[in-house]
N, CA, C and O atoms as a printed pandas DataFrame, in Angstrom:
     atom_number atom_name residue_name chain_id  residue_number  x_coord  y_coord  z_coord
0              1         N          MET        A               1    0.727   -1.191    0.052
1              2        CA          MET        A               1    0.209    0.164    0.135
2              3         C          MET        A               1    0.839    1.235    0.046
3              4         O          MET        A               1    1.829    1.289    0.776
4              5         N          PRO        A               2    0.575    2.382   -0.767
5              6        CA          PRO        A               2    1.648    3.505   -1.020
6              7         C          PRO        A               2    0.860    4.293    0.266
7              8         O          PRO        A               2   -0.265    4.396    0.754
8              9         N          HIS        A               3    2.505    4.863    0.505
9             10        CA          HIS        A               3    1.990    6.091    2.106
10            11         C          HIS        A               3    2.151    7.109    1.531
11            12         O          HIS        A               3    3.092    7.300    0.761
12            13         N          ILE        A               4    1.135    8.069    1.838
13            14        CA          ILE        A               4    1.782    9.444    1.566
14            15         C          ILE        A               4    2.362   10.583    2.749
15            16         O          ILE        A               4    1.908   10.974    3.825
16            17         N          ASN        A               5    3.263   10.806    2.177
17            18        CA          ASN        A               5    4.429   11.554    3.172
18            19         C          ASN        A               5    3.746   12.877    2.973
19            20         O          ASN        A               5    3.271   13.077    4.091
20            21         N          ASP        A               6    3.497   13.638    2.414
21            22        CA          ASP        A               6    2.829   15.314    2.267
22            23         C          ASP        A               6    1.353   15.463    2.928
23            24         O          ASP        A               6    0.169   15.273    2.648
24            25         N          ARG        A               7    2.106   15.884    3.888
25            26        CA          ARG        A               7    0.856   16.504    5.049
26            27         C          ARG        A               7   -0.144   17.671    4.260
27            28         O          ARG        A               7    0.078   18.718    3.652
28            29         N          ILE        A               8   -1.238   16.964    4.583
29            30        CA          ILE        A               8   -2.278   18.116    3.714
30            31         C          ILE        A               8   -3.045   18.944    4.412
31            32         O          ILE        A               8   -3.186   20.115    4.059
32            33         N          ILE        A               9   -3.476   18.575    5.197
33            34        CA          ILE        A               9   -4.097   19.033    6.358
34            35         C          ILE        A               9   -3.004   19.532    7.620
35            36         O          ILE        A               9   -2.629   18.590    8.318
36            37         N          LEU        A              10   -2.495   20.780    7.965
37            38        CA          LEU        A              10   -1.322   21.338    8.791
38            39         C          LEU        A              10   -1.692   21.480   10.157
39            40         O          LEU        A              10   -1.032   21.144   11.141
40            41         N          ARG        A              11   -2.823   22.017   10.116
41            42        CA          ARG        A              11   -3.482   22.092   11.640
42            43         C          ARG        A              11   -5.058   22.396   11.799
43            44         O          ARG        A              11   -5.640   23.241   11.119
44            45         N          ALA        A              12   -5.568   21.733   12.617
45            46        CA          ALA        A              12   -7.134   22.062   13.072
46            47         C          ALA        A              12   -7.388   22.801   13.922
47            48         O          ALA        A              12   -6.395   23.017   14.616
48            49         N          TRP        A              13   -8.733   23.609   14.407
49            50        CA          TRP        A              13   -8.738   24.259   15.748
50            51         C          TRP        A              13  -10.684   24.507   15.096
51            52         O          TRP        A              13  -11.243   24.379   14.007
52            53         N          ARG        A              14  -11.146   24.928   16.577
53            54        CA          ARG        A              14  -12.786   25.168   16.821
54            55         C          ARG        A              14  -12.510   26.900   17.100
55            56         O          ARG        A              14  -11.514   27.271   17.721
56            57         N          HIS        A              15  -13.071   27.435   16.799
57            58        CA          HIS        A              15  -13.809   29.055   17.222
58            59         C          HIS        A              15  -14.636   28.874   18.271
59            60         O          HIS        A              15  -15.651   28.180   18.328
60            61         N          ARG        A              16  -13.840   29.938   19.577
61            62        CA          ARG        A              16  -14.918   30.021   20.656
62            63         C          ARG        A              16  -16.142   30.226   20.535
63            64         O          ARG        A              16  -16.459   31.077   19.704
64            65         N          GLY        A              17  -17.005   29.679   21.142
65            66        CA          GLY        A              17  -18.517   29.648   20.874
66            67         C          GLY        A              17  -19.207   29.011   19.743
67            68         O          GLY        A              17  -20.422   28.955   19.549
68            69         N          GLU        A              18  -18.123   28.476   18.928
69            70        CA          GLU        A              18  -18.769   27.870   17.758
70            71         C          GLU        A              18  -19.001   26.228   17.803
71            72         O          GLU        A              18  -18.037   25.463   17.778
72            73         N          THR        A              19  -19.979   25.893   17.853
73            74        CA          THR        A              19  -20.110   24.413   17.708
74            75         C          THR        A              19  -20.427   24.036   16.527
75            76         O          THR        A              19  -21.157   24.731   15.821
76            77         N          GLY        A              20  -19.786   22.550   16.013
77            78        CA          GLY        A              20  -20.544   21.988   15.083
78            79         C          GLY        A              20  -19.568   21.959   13.787
79            80         O          GLY        A              20  -19.728   21.405   12.700
80            81         N          ARG        A              21  -18.612   22.667   14.233
81            82        CA          ARG        A              21  -17.490   23.164   13.180
82            83         C          ARG        A              21  -16.358   23.495   13.087
83            84         O          ARG        A              21  -16.154   24.614   13.558
84            85         N          ILE        A              22  -15.133   22.787   12.496
85            86        CA          ILE        A              22  -13.793   22.648   12.742
86            87         C          ILE        A              22  -12.860   23.363   11.629
87            88         O          ILE        A              22  -12.494   22.785   10.606
88            89         N          HIS        A              23  -12.537   24.642   11.949
89            90        CA          HIS        A              23  -11.489   25.039   10.706
90            91         C          HIS        A              23  -10.382   24.267   10.645
91            92         O          HIS        A              23  -10.159   23.475   11.560
92            93         N          TYR        A              24   -9.355   24.401    9.351
93            94        CA          TYR        A              24   -8.453   23.698    9.397
94            95         C          TYR        A              24   -7.638   24.620    8.386
95            96         O          TYR        A              24   -8.339   25.507    7.898
96            97         N          MET        A              25   -6.434   24.607    8.003
97            98        CA          MET        A              25   -5.530   24.987    7.410
98            99         C          MET        A              25   -5.195   23.723    6.712
99           100         O          MET        A              25   -5.031   22.655    7.302
100          101         N          ALA        A              26   -5.079   23.930    5.110
101          102        CA          ALA        A              26   -4.697   23.056    3.895
102          103         C          ALA        A              26   -3.380   23.443    3.369
103          104         O          ALA        A              26   -3.223   24.656    3.230
104          105         N          ALA        A              27   -2.369   22.657    3.037
105          106        CA          ALA        A              27   -1.309   22.811    1.945
106          107         C          ALA        A              27   -1.636   23.106    0.580
107          108         O          ALA        A              27   -1.759   22.028   -0.002
108          109         N          LYS        A              28   -1.870   24.238   -0.338
109          110        CA          LYS        A              28   -2.073   24.426   -1.676
110          111         C          LYS        A              28   -1.169   23.677   -2.347
111          112         O          LYS        A              28   -0.110   23.322   -1.831
112          113         N          ALA        A              29   -1.552   23.353   -3.665
113          114        CA          ALA        A              29   -0.674   22.697   -4.536
114          115         C          ALA        A              29    0.860   23.281   -4.944
115          116         O          ALA        A              29    1.841   22.608   -5.258
116          117         N          GLY        A              30    0.721   25.117   -4.812
117          118        CA          GLY        A              30    1.186   25.135   -5.610
118          119         C          GLY        A              30    2.267   26.075   -4.464
119          120         O          GLY        A              30    3.032   26.910   -4.946
120          121         N          GLY        A              31    2.234   25.874   -3.191
121          122        CA          GLY        A              31    2.272   26.222   -1.884
122          123         C          GLY        A              31    1.624   27.258   -1.161
123          124         O          GLY        A              31    0.693   27.784   -1.770
124          125         N          GLY        A              32    1.786   27.546   -0.407
125          126        CA          GLY        A              32    1.360   28.410    0.679
126          127         C          GLY        A              32    0.194   27.477    1.400
127          128         O          GLY        A              32    0.288   26.253    1.482
128          129         N          GLU        A              33   -1.023   28.323    1.958
129          130        CA          GLU        A              33   -2.168   27.480    2.600
130          131         C          GLU        A              33   -3.397   28.126    2.306
131          132         O          GLU        A              33   -3.481   29.248    1.807
132          133         N          ARG        A              34   -4.556   27.239    2.695
133          134        CA          ARG        A              34   -5.855   27.922    2.414
134          135         C          ARG        A              34   -6.452   27.558    4.057
135          136         O          ARG        A              34   -6.023   26.599    4.698
136          137         N          HIS        A              35   -7.233   28.265    4.441
137          138        CA          HIS        A              35   -8.510   28.194    5.397
138          139         C          HIS        A              35   -9.745   27.613    5.052
139          140         O          HIS        A              35  -10.615   28.275    4.486
140          141         N          LEU        A              36   -9.892   26.400    5.356
141          142        CA          LEU        A              36  -11.320   25.912    5.185
142          143         C          LEU        A              36  -11.697   25.706    6.703
143          144         O          LEU        A              36  -11.084   25.863    7.759
144          145         N          TYR        A              37  -12.897   25.310    6.381
145          146        CA          TYR        A              37  -13.943   24.602    7.352
146          147         C          TYR        A              37  -14.760   23.295    7.233
147          148         O          TYR        A              37  -15.301   23.088    6.147
148          149         N          VAL        A              38  -14.829   22.894    7.673
149          150        CA          VAL        A              38  -16.111   21.730    7.670
150          151         C          VAL        A              38  -16.889   21.368    8.992
151          152         O          VAL        A              38  -16.475   21.280   10.148
152          153         N          ASP        A              39  -18.251   21.173    8.415
153          154        CA          ASP        A              39  -19.409   21.277    9.414
154          155         C          ASP        A              39  -19.857   19.662    9.999
155          156         O          ASP        A              39  -19.769   18.761    9.165
156          157         N          GLU        A              40  -20.192   19.404   10.992
157          158        CA          GLU        A              40  -20.561   18.222   11.772
158          159         C          GLU        A              40  -21.479   17.564   10.378
159          160         O          GLU        A              40  -22.163   18.106    9.510
160          161         N          GLY        A              41  -21.143   16.283   10.635
161          162        CA          GLY        A              41  -21.822   15.287    9.667
162          163         C          GLY        A              41  -21.287   15.156    8.605
163          164         O          GLY        A              41  -21.840   14.488    7.731
164          165         N          SER        A              42  -20.185   15.699    8.414
165          166        CA          SER        A              42  -19.161   15.431    7.015
166          167         C          SER        A              42  -18.448   14.233    7.865
167          168         O          SER        A              42  -18.499   14.099    9.087
168          169         N          ALA        A              43  -17.761   13.383    6.919
169          170        CA          ALA        A              43  -16.570   12.295    7.079
170          171         C          ALA        A              43  -15.256   13.132    7.739
171          172         O          ALA        A              43  -14.650   12.776    8.750
172          173         N          LEU        A              44  -15.006   14.150    7.048
173          174        CA          LEU        A              44  -13.524   14.945    7.622
174          175         C          LEU        A              44  -13.736   15.683    9.008
175          176         O          LEU        A              44  -12.865   16.126    9.756
176          177         N          TYR        A              45  -15.023   15.703    9.153
177          178        CA          TYR        A              45  -15.304   16.177   10.763
178          179         C          TYR        A              45  -15.070   15.049   11.363
179          180         O          TYR        A              45  -14.025   15.118   12.009
180          181         N          THR        A              46  -15.549   14.113   11.426
181          182        CA          THR        A              46  -15.052   12.810   11.921
182          183         C          THR        A              46  -14.136   12.696   12.360
183          184         O          THR        A              46  -13.920   12.572   13.566
184          185         N          VAL        A              47  -13.209   12.710   11.318
185          186        CA          VAL        A              47  -12.018   12.166   11.282
186          187         C          VAL        A              47  -10.948   13.532   12.202
187          188         O          VAL        A              47  -10.098   13.302   13.063
188          189         N          LEU        A              48  -11.250   14.534   11.806
189          190        CA          LEU        A              48  -10.639   15.382   12.717
190          191         C          LEU        A              48  -11.094   15.845   14.122
191          192         O          LEU        A              48  -10.372   16.100   15.086
192          193         N          GLU        A              49  -12.470   15.899   14.032
193          194        CA          GLU        A              49  -12.756   15.305   15.617
194          195         C          GLU        A              49  -11.780   14.231   16.089
195          196         O          GLU        A              49  -10.928   14.682   16.855
196          197         N          GLY        A              50  -11.703   13.205   15.885
197          198        CA          GLY        A              50  -11.146   12.415   16.704
198          199         C          GLY        A              50   -9.482   12.458   16.711
199          200         O          GLY        A              50   -8.752   12.006   17.593
200          201         N          HIS        A              51   -9.184   12.960   15.788
201          202        CA          HIS        A              51   -7.453   13.311   15.869
202          203         C          HIS        A              51   -7.488   14.538   17.292
203          204         O          HIS        A              51   -6.823   14.399   18.319
204          205         N          LEU        A              52   -8.245   15.468   17.060
205          206        CA          LEU        A              52   -8.058   16.668   17.797
206          207         C          LEU        A              52   -8.211   16.087   19.277
207          208         O          LEU        A              52   -7.511   16.491   20.205
208          209         N          LEU        A              53   -8.981   15.313   19.384
209          210        CA          LEU        A              53   -9.606   14.536   20.831
210          211         C          LEU        A              53   -8.220   13.939   21.240
211          212         O          LEU        A              53   -7.464   14.421   22.084
212          213         N          ALA        A              54   -7.986   12.654   20.401
213          214        CA          ALA        A              54   -6.744   12.153   20.934
214          215         C          ALA        A              54   -5.516   12.698   21.235
215          216         O          ALA        A              54   -4.613   12.066   21.784
216          217         N          MET        A              55   -5.442   14.052   20.833
217          218        CA          MET        A              55   -4.330   15.023   20.860
218          219         C          MET        A              55   -4.047   15.602   22.752
219          220         O          MET        A              55   -3.162   15.917   23.548
220          221         N          GLY        A              56   -5.830   15.388   22.586
221          222        CA          GLY        A              56   -5.958   16.255   24.105
222          223         C          GLY        A              56   -6.752   17.739   23.979
223          224         O          GLY        A              56   -7.243   18.429   24.873
224          225         N          TYR        A              57   -6.709   17.888   23.011
225          226        CA          TYR        A              57   -7.354   19.514   22.181
226          227         C          TYR        A              57   -9.295   19.450   22.770
227          228         O          TYR        A              57  -10.128   18.613   22.424
228          229         N          THR        A              58   -9.451   20.385   23.514
229          230        CA          THR        A              58  -10.807   20.666   23.715
230          231         C          THR        A              58  -11.237   21.400   23.452
231          232         O          THR        A              58  -12.327   21.466   24.020
232          233         N          GLY        A              59  -11.024   22.369   22.665
233          234        CA          GLY        A              59  -11.192   23.117   22.189
234          235         C          GLY        A              59  -10.828   24.653   23.113
235          236         O          GLY        A              59  -10.198   24.781   24.163
236          237         N          PRO        A              60  -11.416   25.566   22.355
237          238        CA          PRO        A              60  -10.911   27.521   22.995
238          239         C          PRO        A              60  -11.567   27.666   23.904
239          240         O          PRO        A              60  -12.402   26.784   24.105
240          241         N          ALA        A              61  -11.505   28.749   24.802
241          242        CA          ALA        A              61  -12.447   28.528   26.245
242          243         C          ALA        A              61  -13.738   28.924   25.657
243          244         O          ALA        A              61  -13.952   29.277   24.497
244          245         N          SER        A              62  -14.510   28.817   26.571
245          246        CA          SER        A              62  -15.925   28.966   26.354
246          247         C          SER        A              62  -16.205   30.822   26.049
247          248         O          SER        A              62  -15.330   31.688   26.034
248          249         N          ASP        A              63  -17.659   31.001   25.840
249          250        CA          ASP        A              63  -17.686   32.315   25.489
250          251         C          ASP        A              63  -17.972   33.184   26.940
251          252         O          ASP        A              63  -17.902   34.389   27.182
252          253         N          SER        A              64  -18.313   32.048   27.758
253          254        CA          SER        A              64  -18.568   33.046   29.448
254          255         C          SER        A              64  -17.368   33.924   29.789
255          256         O          SER        A              64  -17.614   34.902   30.494
256          257         N          ALA        A              65  -15.906   33.699   29.336
257          258        CA          ALA        A              65  -14.637   34.471   29.499
258          259         C          ALA        A              65  -15.147   35.729   29.158
259          260         O          ALA        A              65  -15.377   36.495   30.094
260          261         N          ASP        A              66  -15.385   36.124   27.951
261          262        CA          ASP        A              66  -15.572   37.132   27.135
262          263         C          ASP        A              66  -16.744   38.057   28.324
263          264         O          ASP        A              66  -16.571   39.234   28.640
264          265         N          ASP        A              67  -17.736   37.301   28.757
265          266        CA          ASP        A              67  -18.617   38.058   29.685
266          267         C          ASP        A              67  -18.320   38.452   30.809
267          268         O          ASP        A              67  -19.203   38.873   31.556
268          269         N          GLU        A              68  -16.908   38.406   31.223
269          270        CA          GLU        A              68  -16.273   38.806   32.523
270          271         C          GLU        A              68  -15.783   40.317   32.224
271          272         O          GLU        A              68  -15.206   40.963   33.099
């Protein structure tokens, strides 16, 4: 089975107060990066969510921090 050595998704995160969406940076073929997002229900969302949880990422602080 061939291995893919090039990383396509460089990083992923959630925005504060935003549920059901994961943002990520993808490498562009010609160089550079592109900011994209995926919504809950997508197969890619499931993969990214599992990876983030495995890394111990719980997301940004809740909106309640902004209310103080």
